C-alpha positions as CSV (number, residue, x, y, z in Angstrom):
1,X,-5.5,2.2,4.5
2,X,-2.5,0.5,3.3
3,X,-2.1,-3.3,3.9
4,X,0.7,-5.6,3.9
5,X,0.8,-8.9,2.0
6,X,2.6,-12.2,2.5
7,X,5.5,-11.1,0.4
8,X,6.7,-9.1,3.5
9,X,10.7,-10.1,4.7
10,X,10.3,-8.5,7.7
11,X,13.0,-6.1,6.9
12,X,11.3,-3.2,9.3
13,X,11.9,-0.6,6.5
14,X,8.4,0.4,6.4
15,X,8.0,0.9,10.1
16,X,11.1,3.2,10.3
17,X,9.3,5.5,7.6
18,X,5.7,5.5,9.1
19,X,5.1,9.1,10.3
20,X,2.4,8.0,12.7
21,X,3.9,4.9,14.1
22,X,1.1,2.7,12.2
23,X,3.1,-0.3,11.7
24,X,4.2,-3.1,13.9
25,X,6.1,-6.2,13.5
26,X,3.6,-9.3,13.6
27,X,4.2,-12.8,14.0
28,X,4.6,-13.7,10.1
29,X,5.1,-10.3,8.9
30,X,4.6,-6.2,9.5
31,X,1.2,-5.3,10.2
32,X,-0.5,-1.8,9.3
33,X,-3.1,-0.9,11.8
34,X,-6.2,1.6,11.7
35,X,-3.9,4.6,12.4
36,X,-2.7,4.4,8.9
37,X,-3.0,8.2,7.4
38,X,-2.6,6.6,3.6
39,X,0.6,8.6,3.0
40,X,2.3,5.9,1.1
41,X,5.7,6.3,2.6
42,X,5.8,2.5,3.5
43,X,4.9,1.5,0.1
44,X,7.6,3.4,-1.4
45,X,10.3,2.0,0.8
46,X,9.3,-1.6,0.7
47,X,12.0,-3.5,-1.3
48,X,9.8,-6.6,-2.4
49,X,6.7,-4.5,-3.2
50,X,4.5,-5.9,-0.4
51,X,2.8,-3.0,0.5
52,X,-0.4,-1.8,-1.5
53,X,-3.3,0.5,-1.0
54,X,-6.4,-1.6,0.5
55,X,-9.1,0.1,-1.2
């Protein structure tokens, strides 16, 4: 599963490309939930590199 770290700038690019809707806006940053299918689409569009594989 992919995770978003504290470098997140809450731009929303990741949520817009998630094919299963696994990304939502949290208080401090966006959050990826257990619906994540490990496709990597979110990581590819993150402008600050805040998303990585959690494994």
